[in-house]
C-alpha positions in Angstrom: -13.2 -78.0 14.5 -14.9 -75.0 15.8 -15.9 -72.2 13.6 -14.2 -68.9 13.4 -15.7 -66.1 15.2 -16.8 -63.3 13.3 -13.9 -60.6 14.3 -11.1 -63.2 13.1 -12.8 -63.9 10.1 -13.0 -60.1 9.1 -9.3 -59.5 10.0 -8.3 -62.6 7.8 -10.3 -61.0 4.9 -8.7 -57.5 5.3 -5.3 -59.1 5.4 -5.9 -61.1 2.5 -7.5 -58.3 0.5 -4.5 -56.2 1.3 -2.2 -59.0 0.0 -4.0 -59.5 -3.1 -3.8 -55.5 -3.9 -0.4 -55.5 -3.1 0.3 -58.5 -5.3 -1.6 -56.8 -8.3 0.4 -53.6 -8.0 3.4 -55.2 -7.9 2.7 -57.1 -11.0 1.4 -54.0 -12.9 4.7 -52.4 -11.8 7.1 -55.2 -12.9 5.1 -55.3 -16.4 5.6 -51.6 -16.8 9.4 -51.7 -16.3 9.6 -54.7 -18.4 8.1 -52.8 -21.4 10.3 -49.8 -20.8 13.6 -51.8 -20.7 15.7 -51.2 -24.0 18.6 -53.2 -24.3 21.8 -51.9 -25.8 23.3 -53.7 -28.8 26.6 -53.1 -31.0 26.6 -53.3 -34.5 28.4 -56.5 -34.5 25.8 -58.0 -32.3 23.2 -56.8 -34.5 24.8 -58.1 -37.9 25.2 -61.7 -35.9 21.5 -61.8 -35.2 21.7 -61.5 -31.5 19.2 -58.4 -31.6 15.7 -59.0 -31.7 13.7 -57.4 -34.7 10.3 -56.8 -33.2 11.3 -55.2 -30.1 12.7 -51.7 -29.3 16.5 -51.8 -28.5 19.4 -49.2 -28.1 22.0 -49.5 -30.8 25.3 -47.7 -30.7 28.6 -46.8 -32.2 30.5 -44.3 -34.1 29.0 -42.6 -36.9 31.0 -43.7 -40.1 32.7 -40.6 -41.8 31.1 -40.0 -45.4 27.9 -42.0 -44.5 25.3 -39.1 -43.6 22.8 -38.6 -46.3 20.3 -35.5 -45.4 17.9 -34.7 -48.2 17.3 -31.2 -48.2 13.5 -31.3 -48.6 12.7 -33.8 -46.0 13.6 -35.1 -42.2 14.6 -38.3 -43.3 18.2 -38.9 -42.5 20.3 -42.0 -43.1 23.7 -42.7 -42.0 25.8 -45.9 -40.7 27.3 -46.4 -37.2 30.2 -48.9 -36.7 31.9 -50.4 -33.8 34.8 -51.1 -35.9 33.9 -54.7 -36.4 30.7 -54.4 -38.1 28.5 -51.6 -39.8 24.9 -51.1 -39.6 22.4 -48.7 -41.7 20.4 -46.4 -39.5 17.5 -44.5 -40.6 16.0 -41.8 -38.7 12.9 -39.0 -39.5 13.6 -36.0 -37.4 16.0 -33.3 -36.5 19.5 -34.4 -35.3 20.7 -33.3 -32.2 23.2 -30.3 -32.6 26.2 -32.2 -31.5 25.5 -35.2 -33.9 28.5 -35.4 -36.4 30.3 -37.8 -38.4 33.1 -39.8 -36.6 31.4 -39.0 -33.1 29.4 -41.5 -30.7 25.9 -41.9 -30.9 23.3 -44.0 -29.3 19.7 -44.7 -30.9 16.6 -46.1 -29.7 14.3 -47.9 -32.3 13.8 -51.1 -34.1 15.3 -53.4 -36.6 13.5 -53.5 -39.8 14.6 -55.6 -42.7 18.3 -55.2 -41.5 18.1 -51.3 -41.1 18.0 -49.9 -37.8 14.9 -47.6 -37.7 15.7 -45.1 -35.0 13.0 -42.9 -33.1 15.7 -41.1 -31.0 19.1 -40.2 -31.5 21.5 -39.1 -28.8 24.8 -37.6 -29.3 27.9 -37.0 -27.2 28.0 -33.6 -25.6 31.6 -32.5 -25.8 34.9 -33.8 -27.3 35.9 -36.4 -24.6 32.6 -37.7 -23.4 31.3 -40.8 -25.4 28.3 -42.5 -24.2 28.8 -45.4 -21.6 27.4 -48.2 -23.5 29.6 -47.4 -26.6 32.9 -46.8 -24.5 32.0 -50.3 -23.0 31.4 -52.0 -26.2 34.6 -50.8 -27.5 36.6 -51.5 -24.6 35.2 -55.3 -25.1 36.9 -55.4 -28.4 40.2 -53.8 -27.2 39.5 -50.6 -29.2 39.8 -47.0 -28.4 37.1 -44.3 -29.1 38.9 -43.6 -32.8 38.9 -47.2 -33.5 42.7 -47.6 -32.8 43.5 -50.7 -31.0 44.3 -50.2 -27.4 47.8 -50.4 -26.4 49.2 -49.6 -30.0 
């Protein structure tokens, strides 16, 4: 077997170095995307244990009427969300969106802690007809309308 000439050896090193660099960059991009993906869970999925408790998730549903507890001396807020199958408690520290109200659809991002969804962010619907797509899909899968009534009735 003949030894490789210097020019060919240099080209091979450049090509292999480029492939190695692209592989590392792709790996870092995929790792960053994986860390940013928050999976959506309904209250029924959360109460059944399908949602992980050590990972950021998104949870959504309708705010249960009469469940909002908002102390005047702090920004700690508690309320419940439901998908009309199950209900979960939500705890949030911060200012709620202006459009947040009982009986409306919300989606929160946060983690489960001892059976309570501790939200870092709360998003509320922006008009009377809109509901977050994840909440709409979850209710539709259960055969329900936004107000909790059974579809077709």
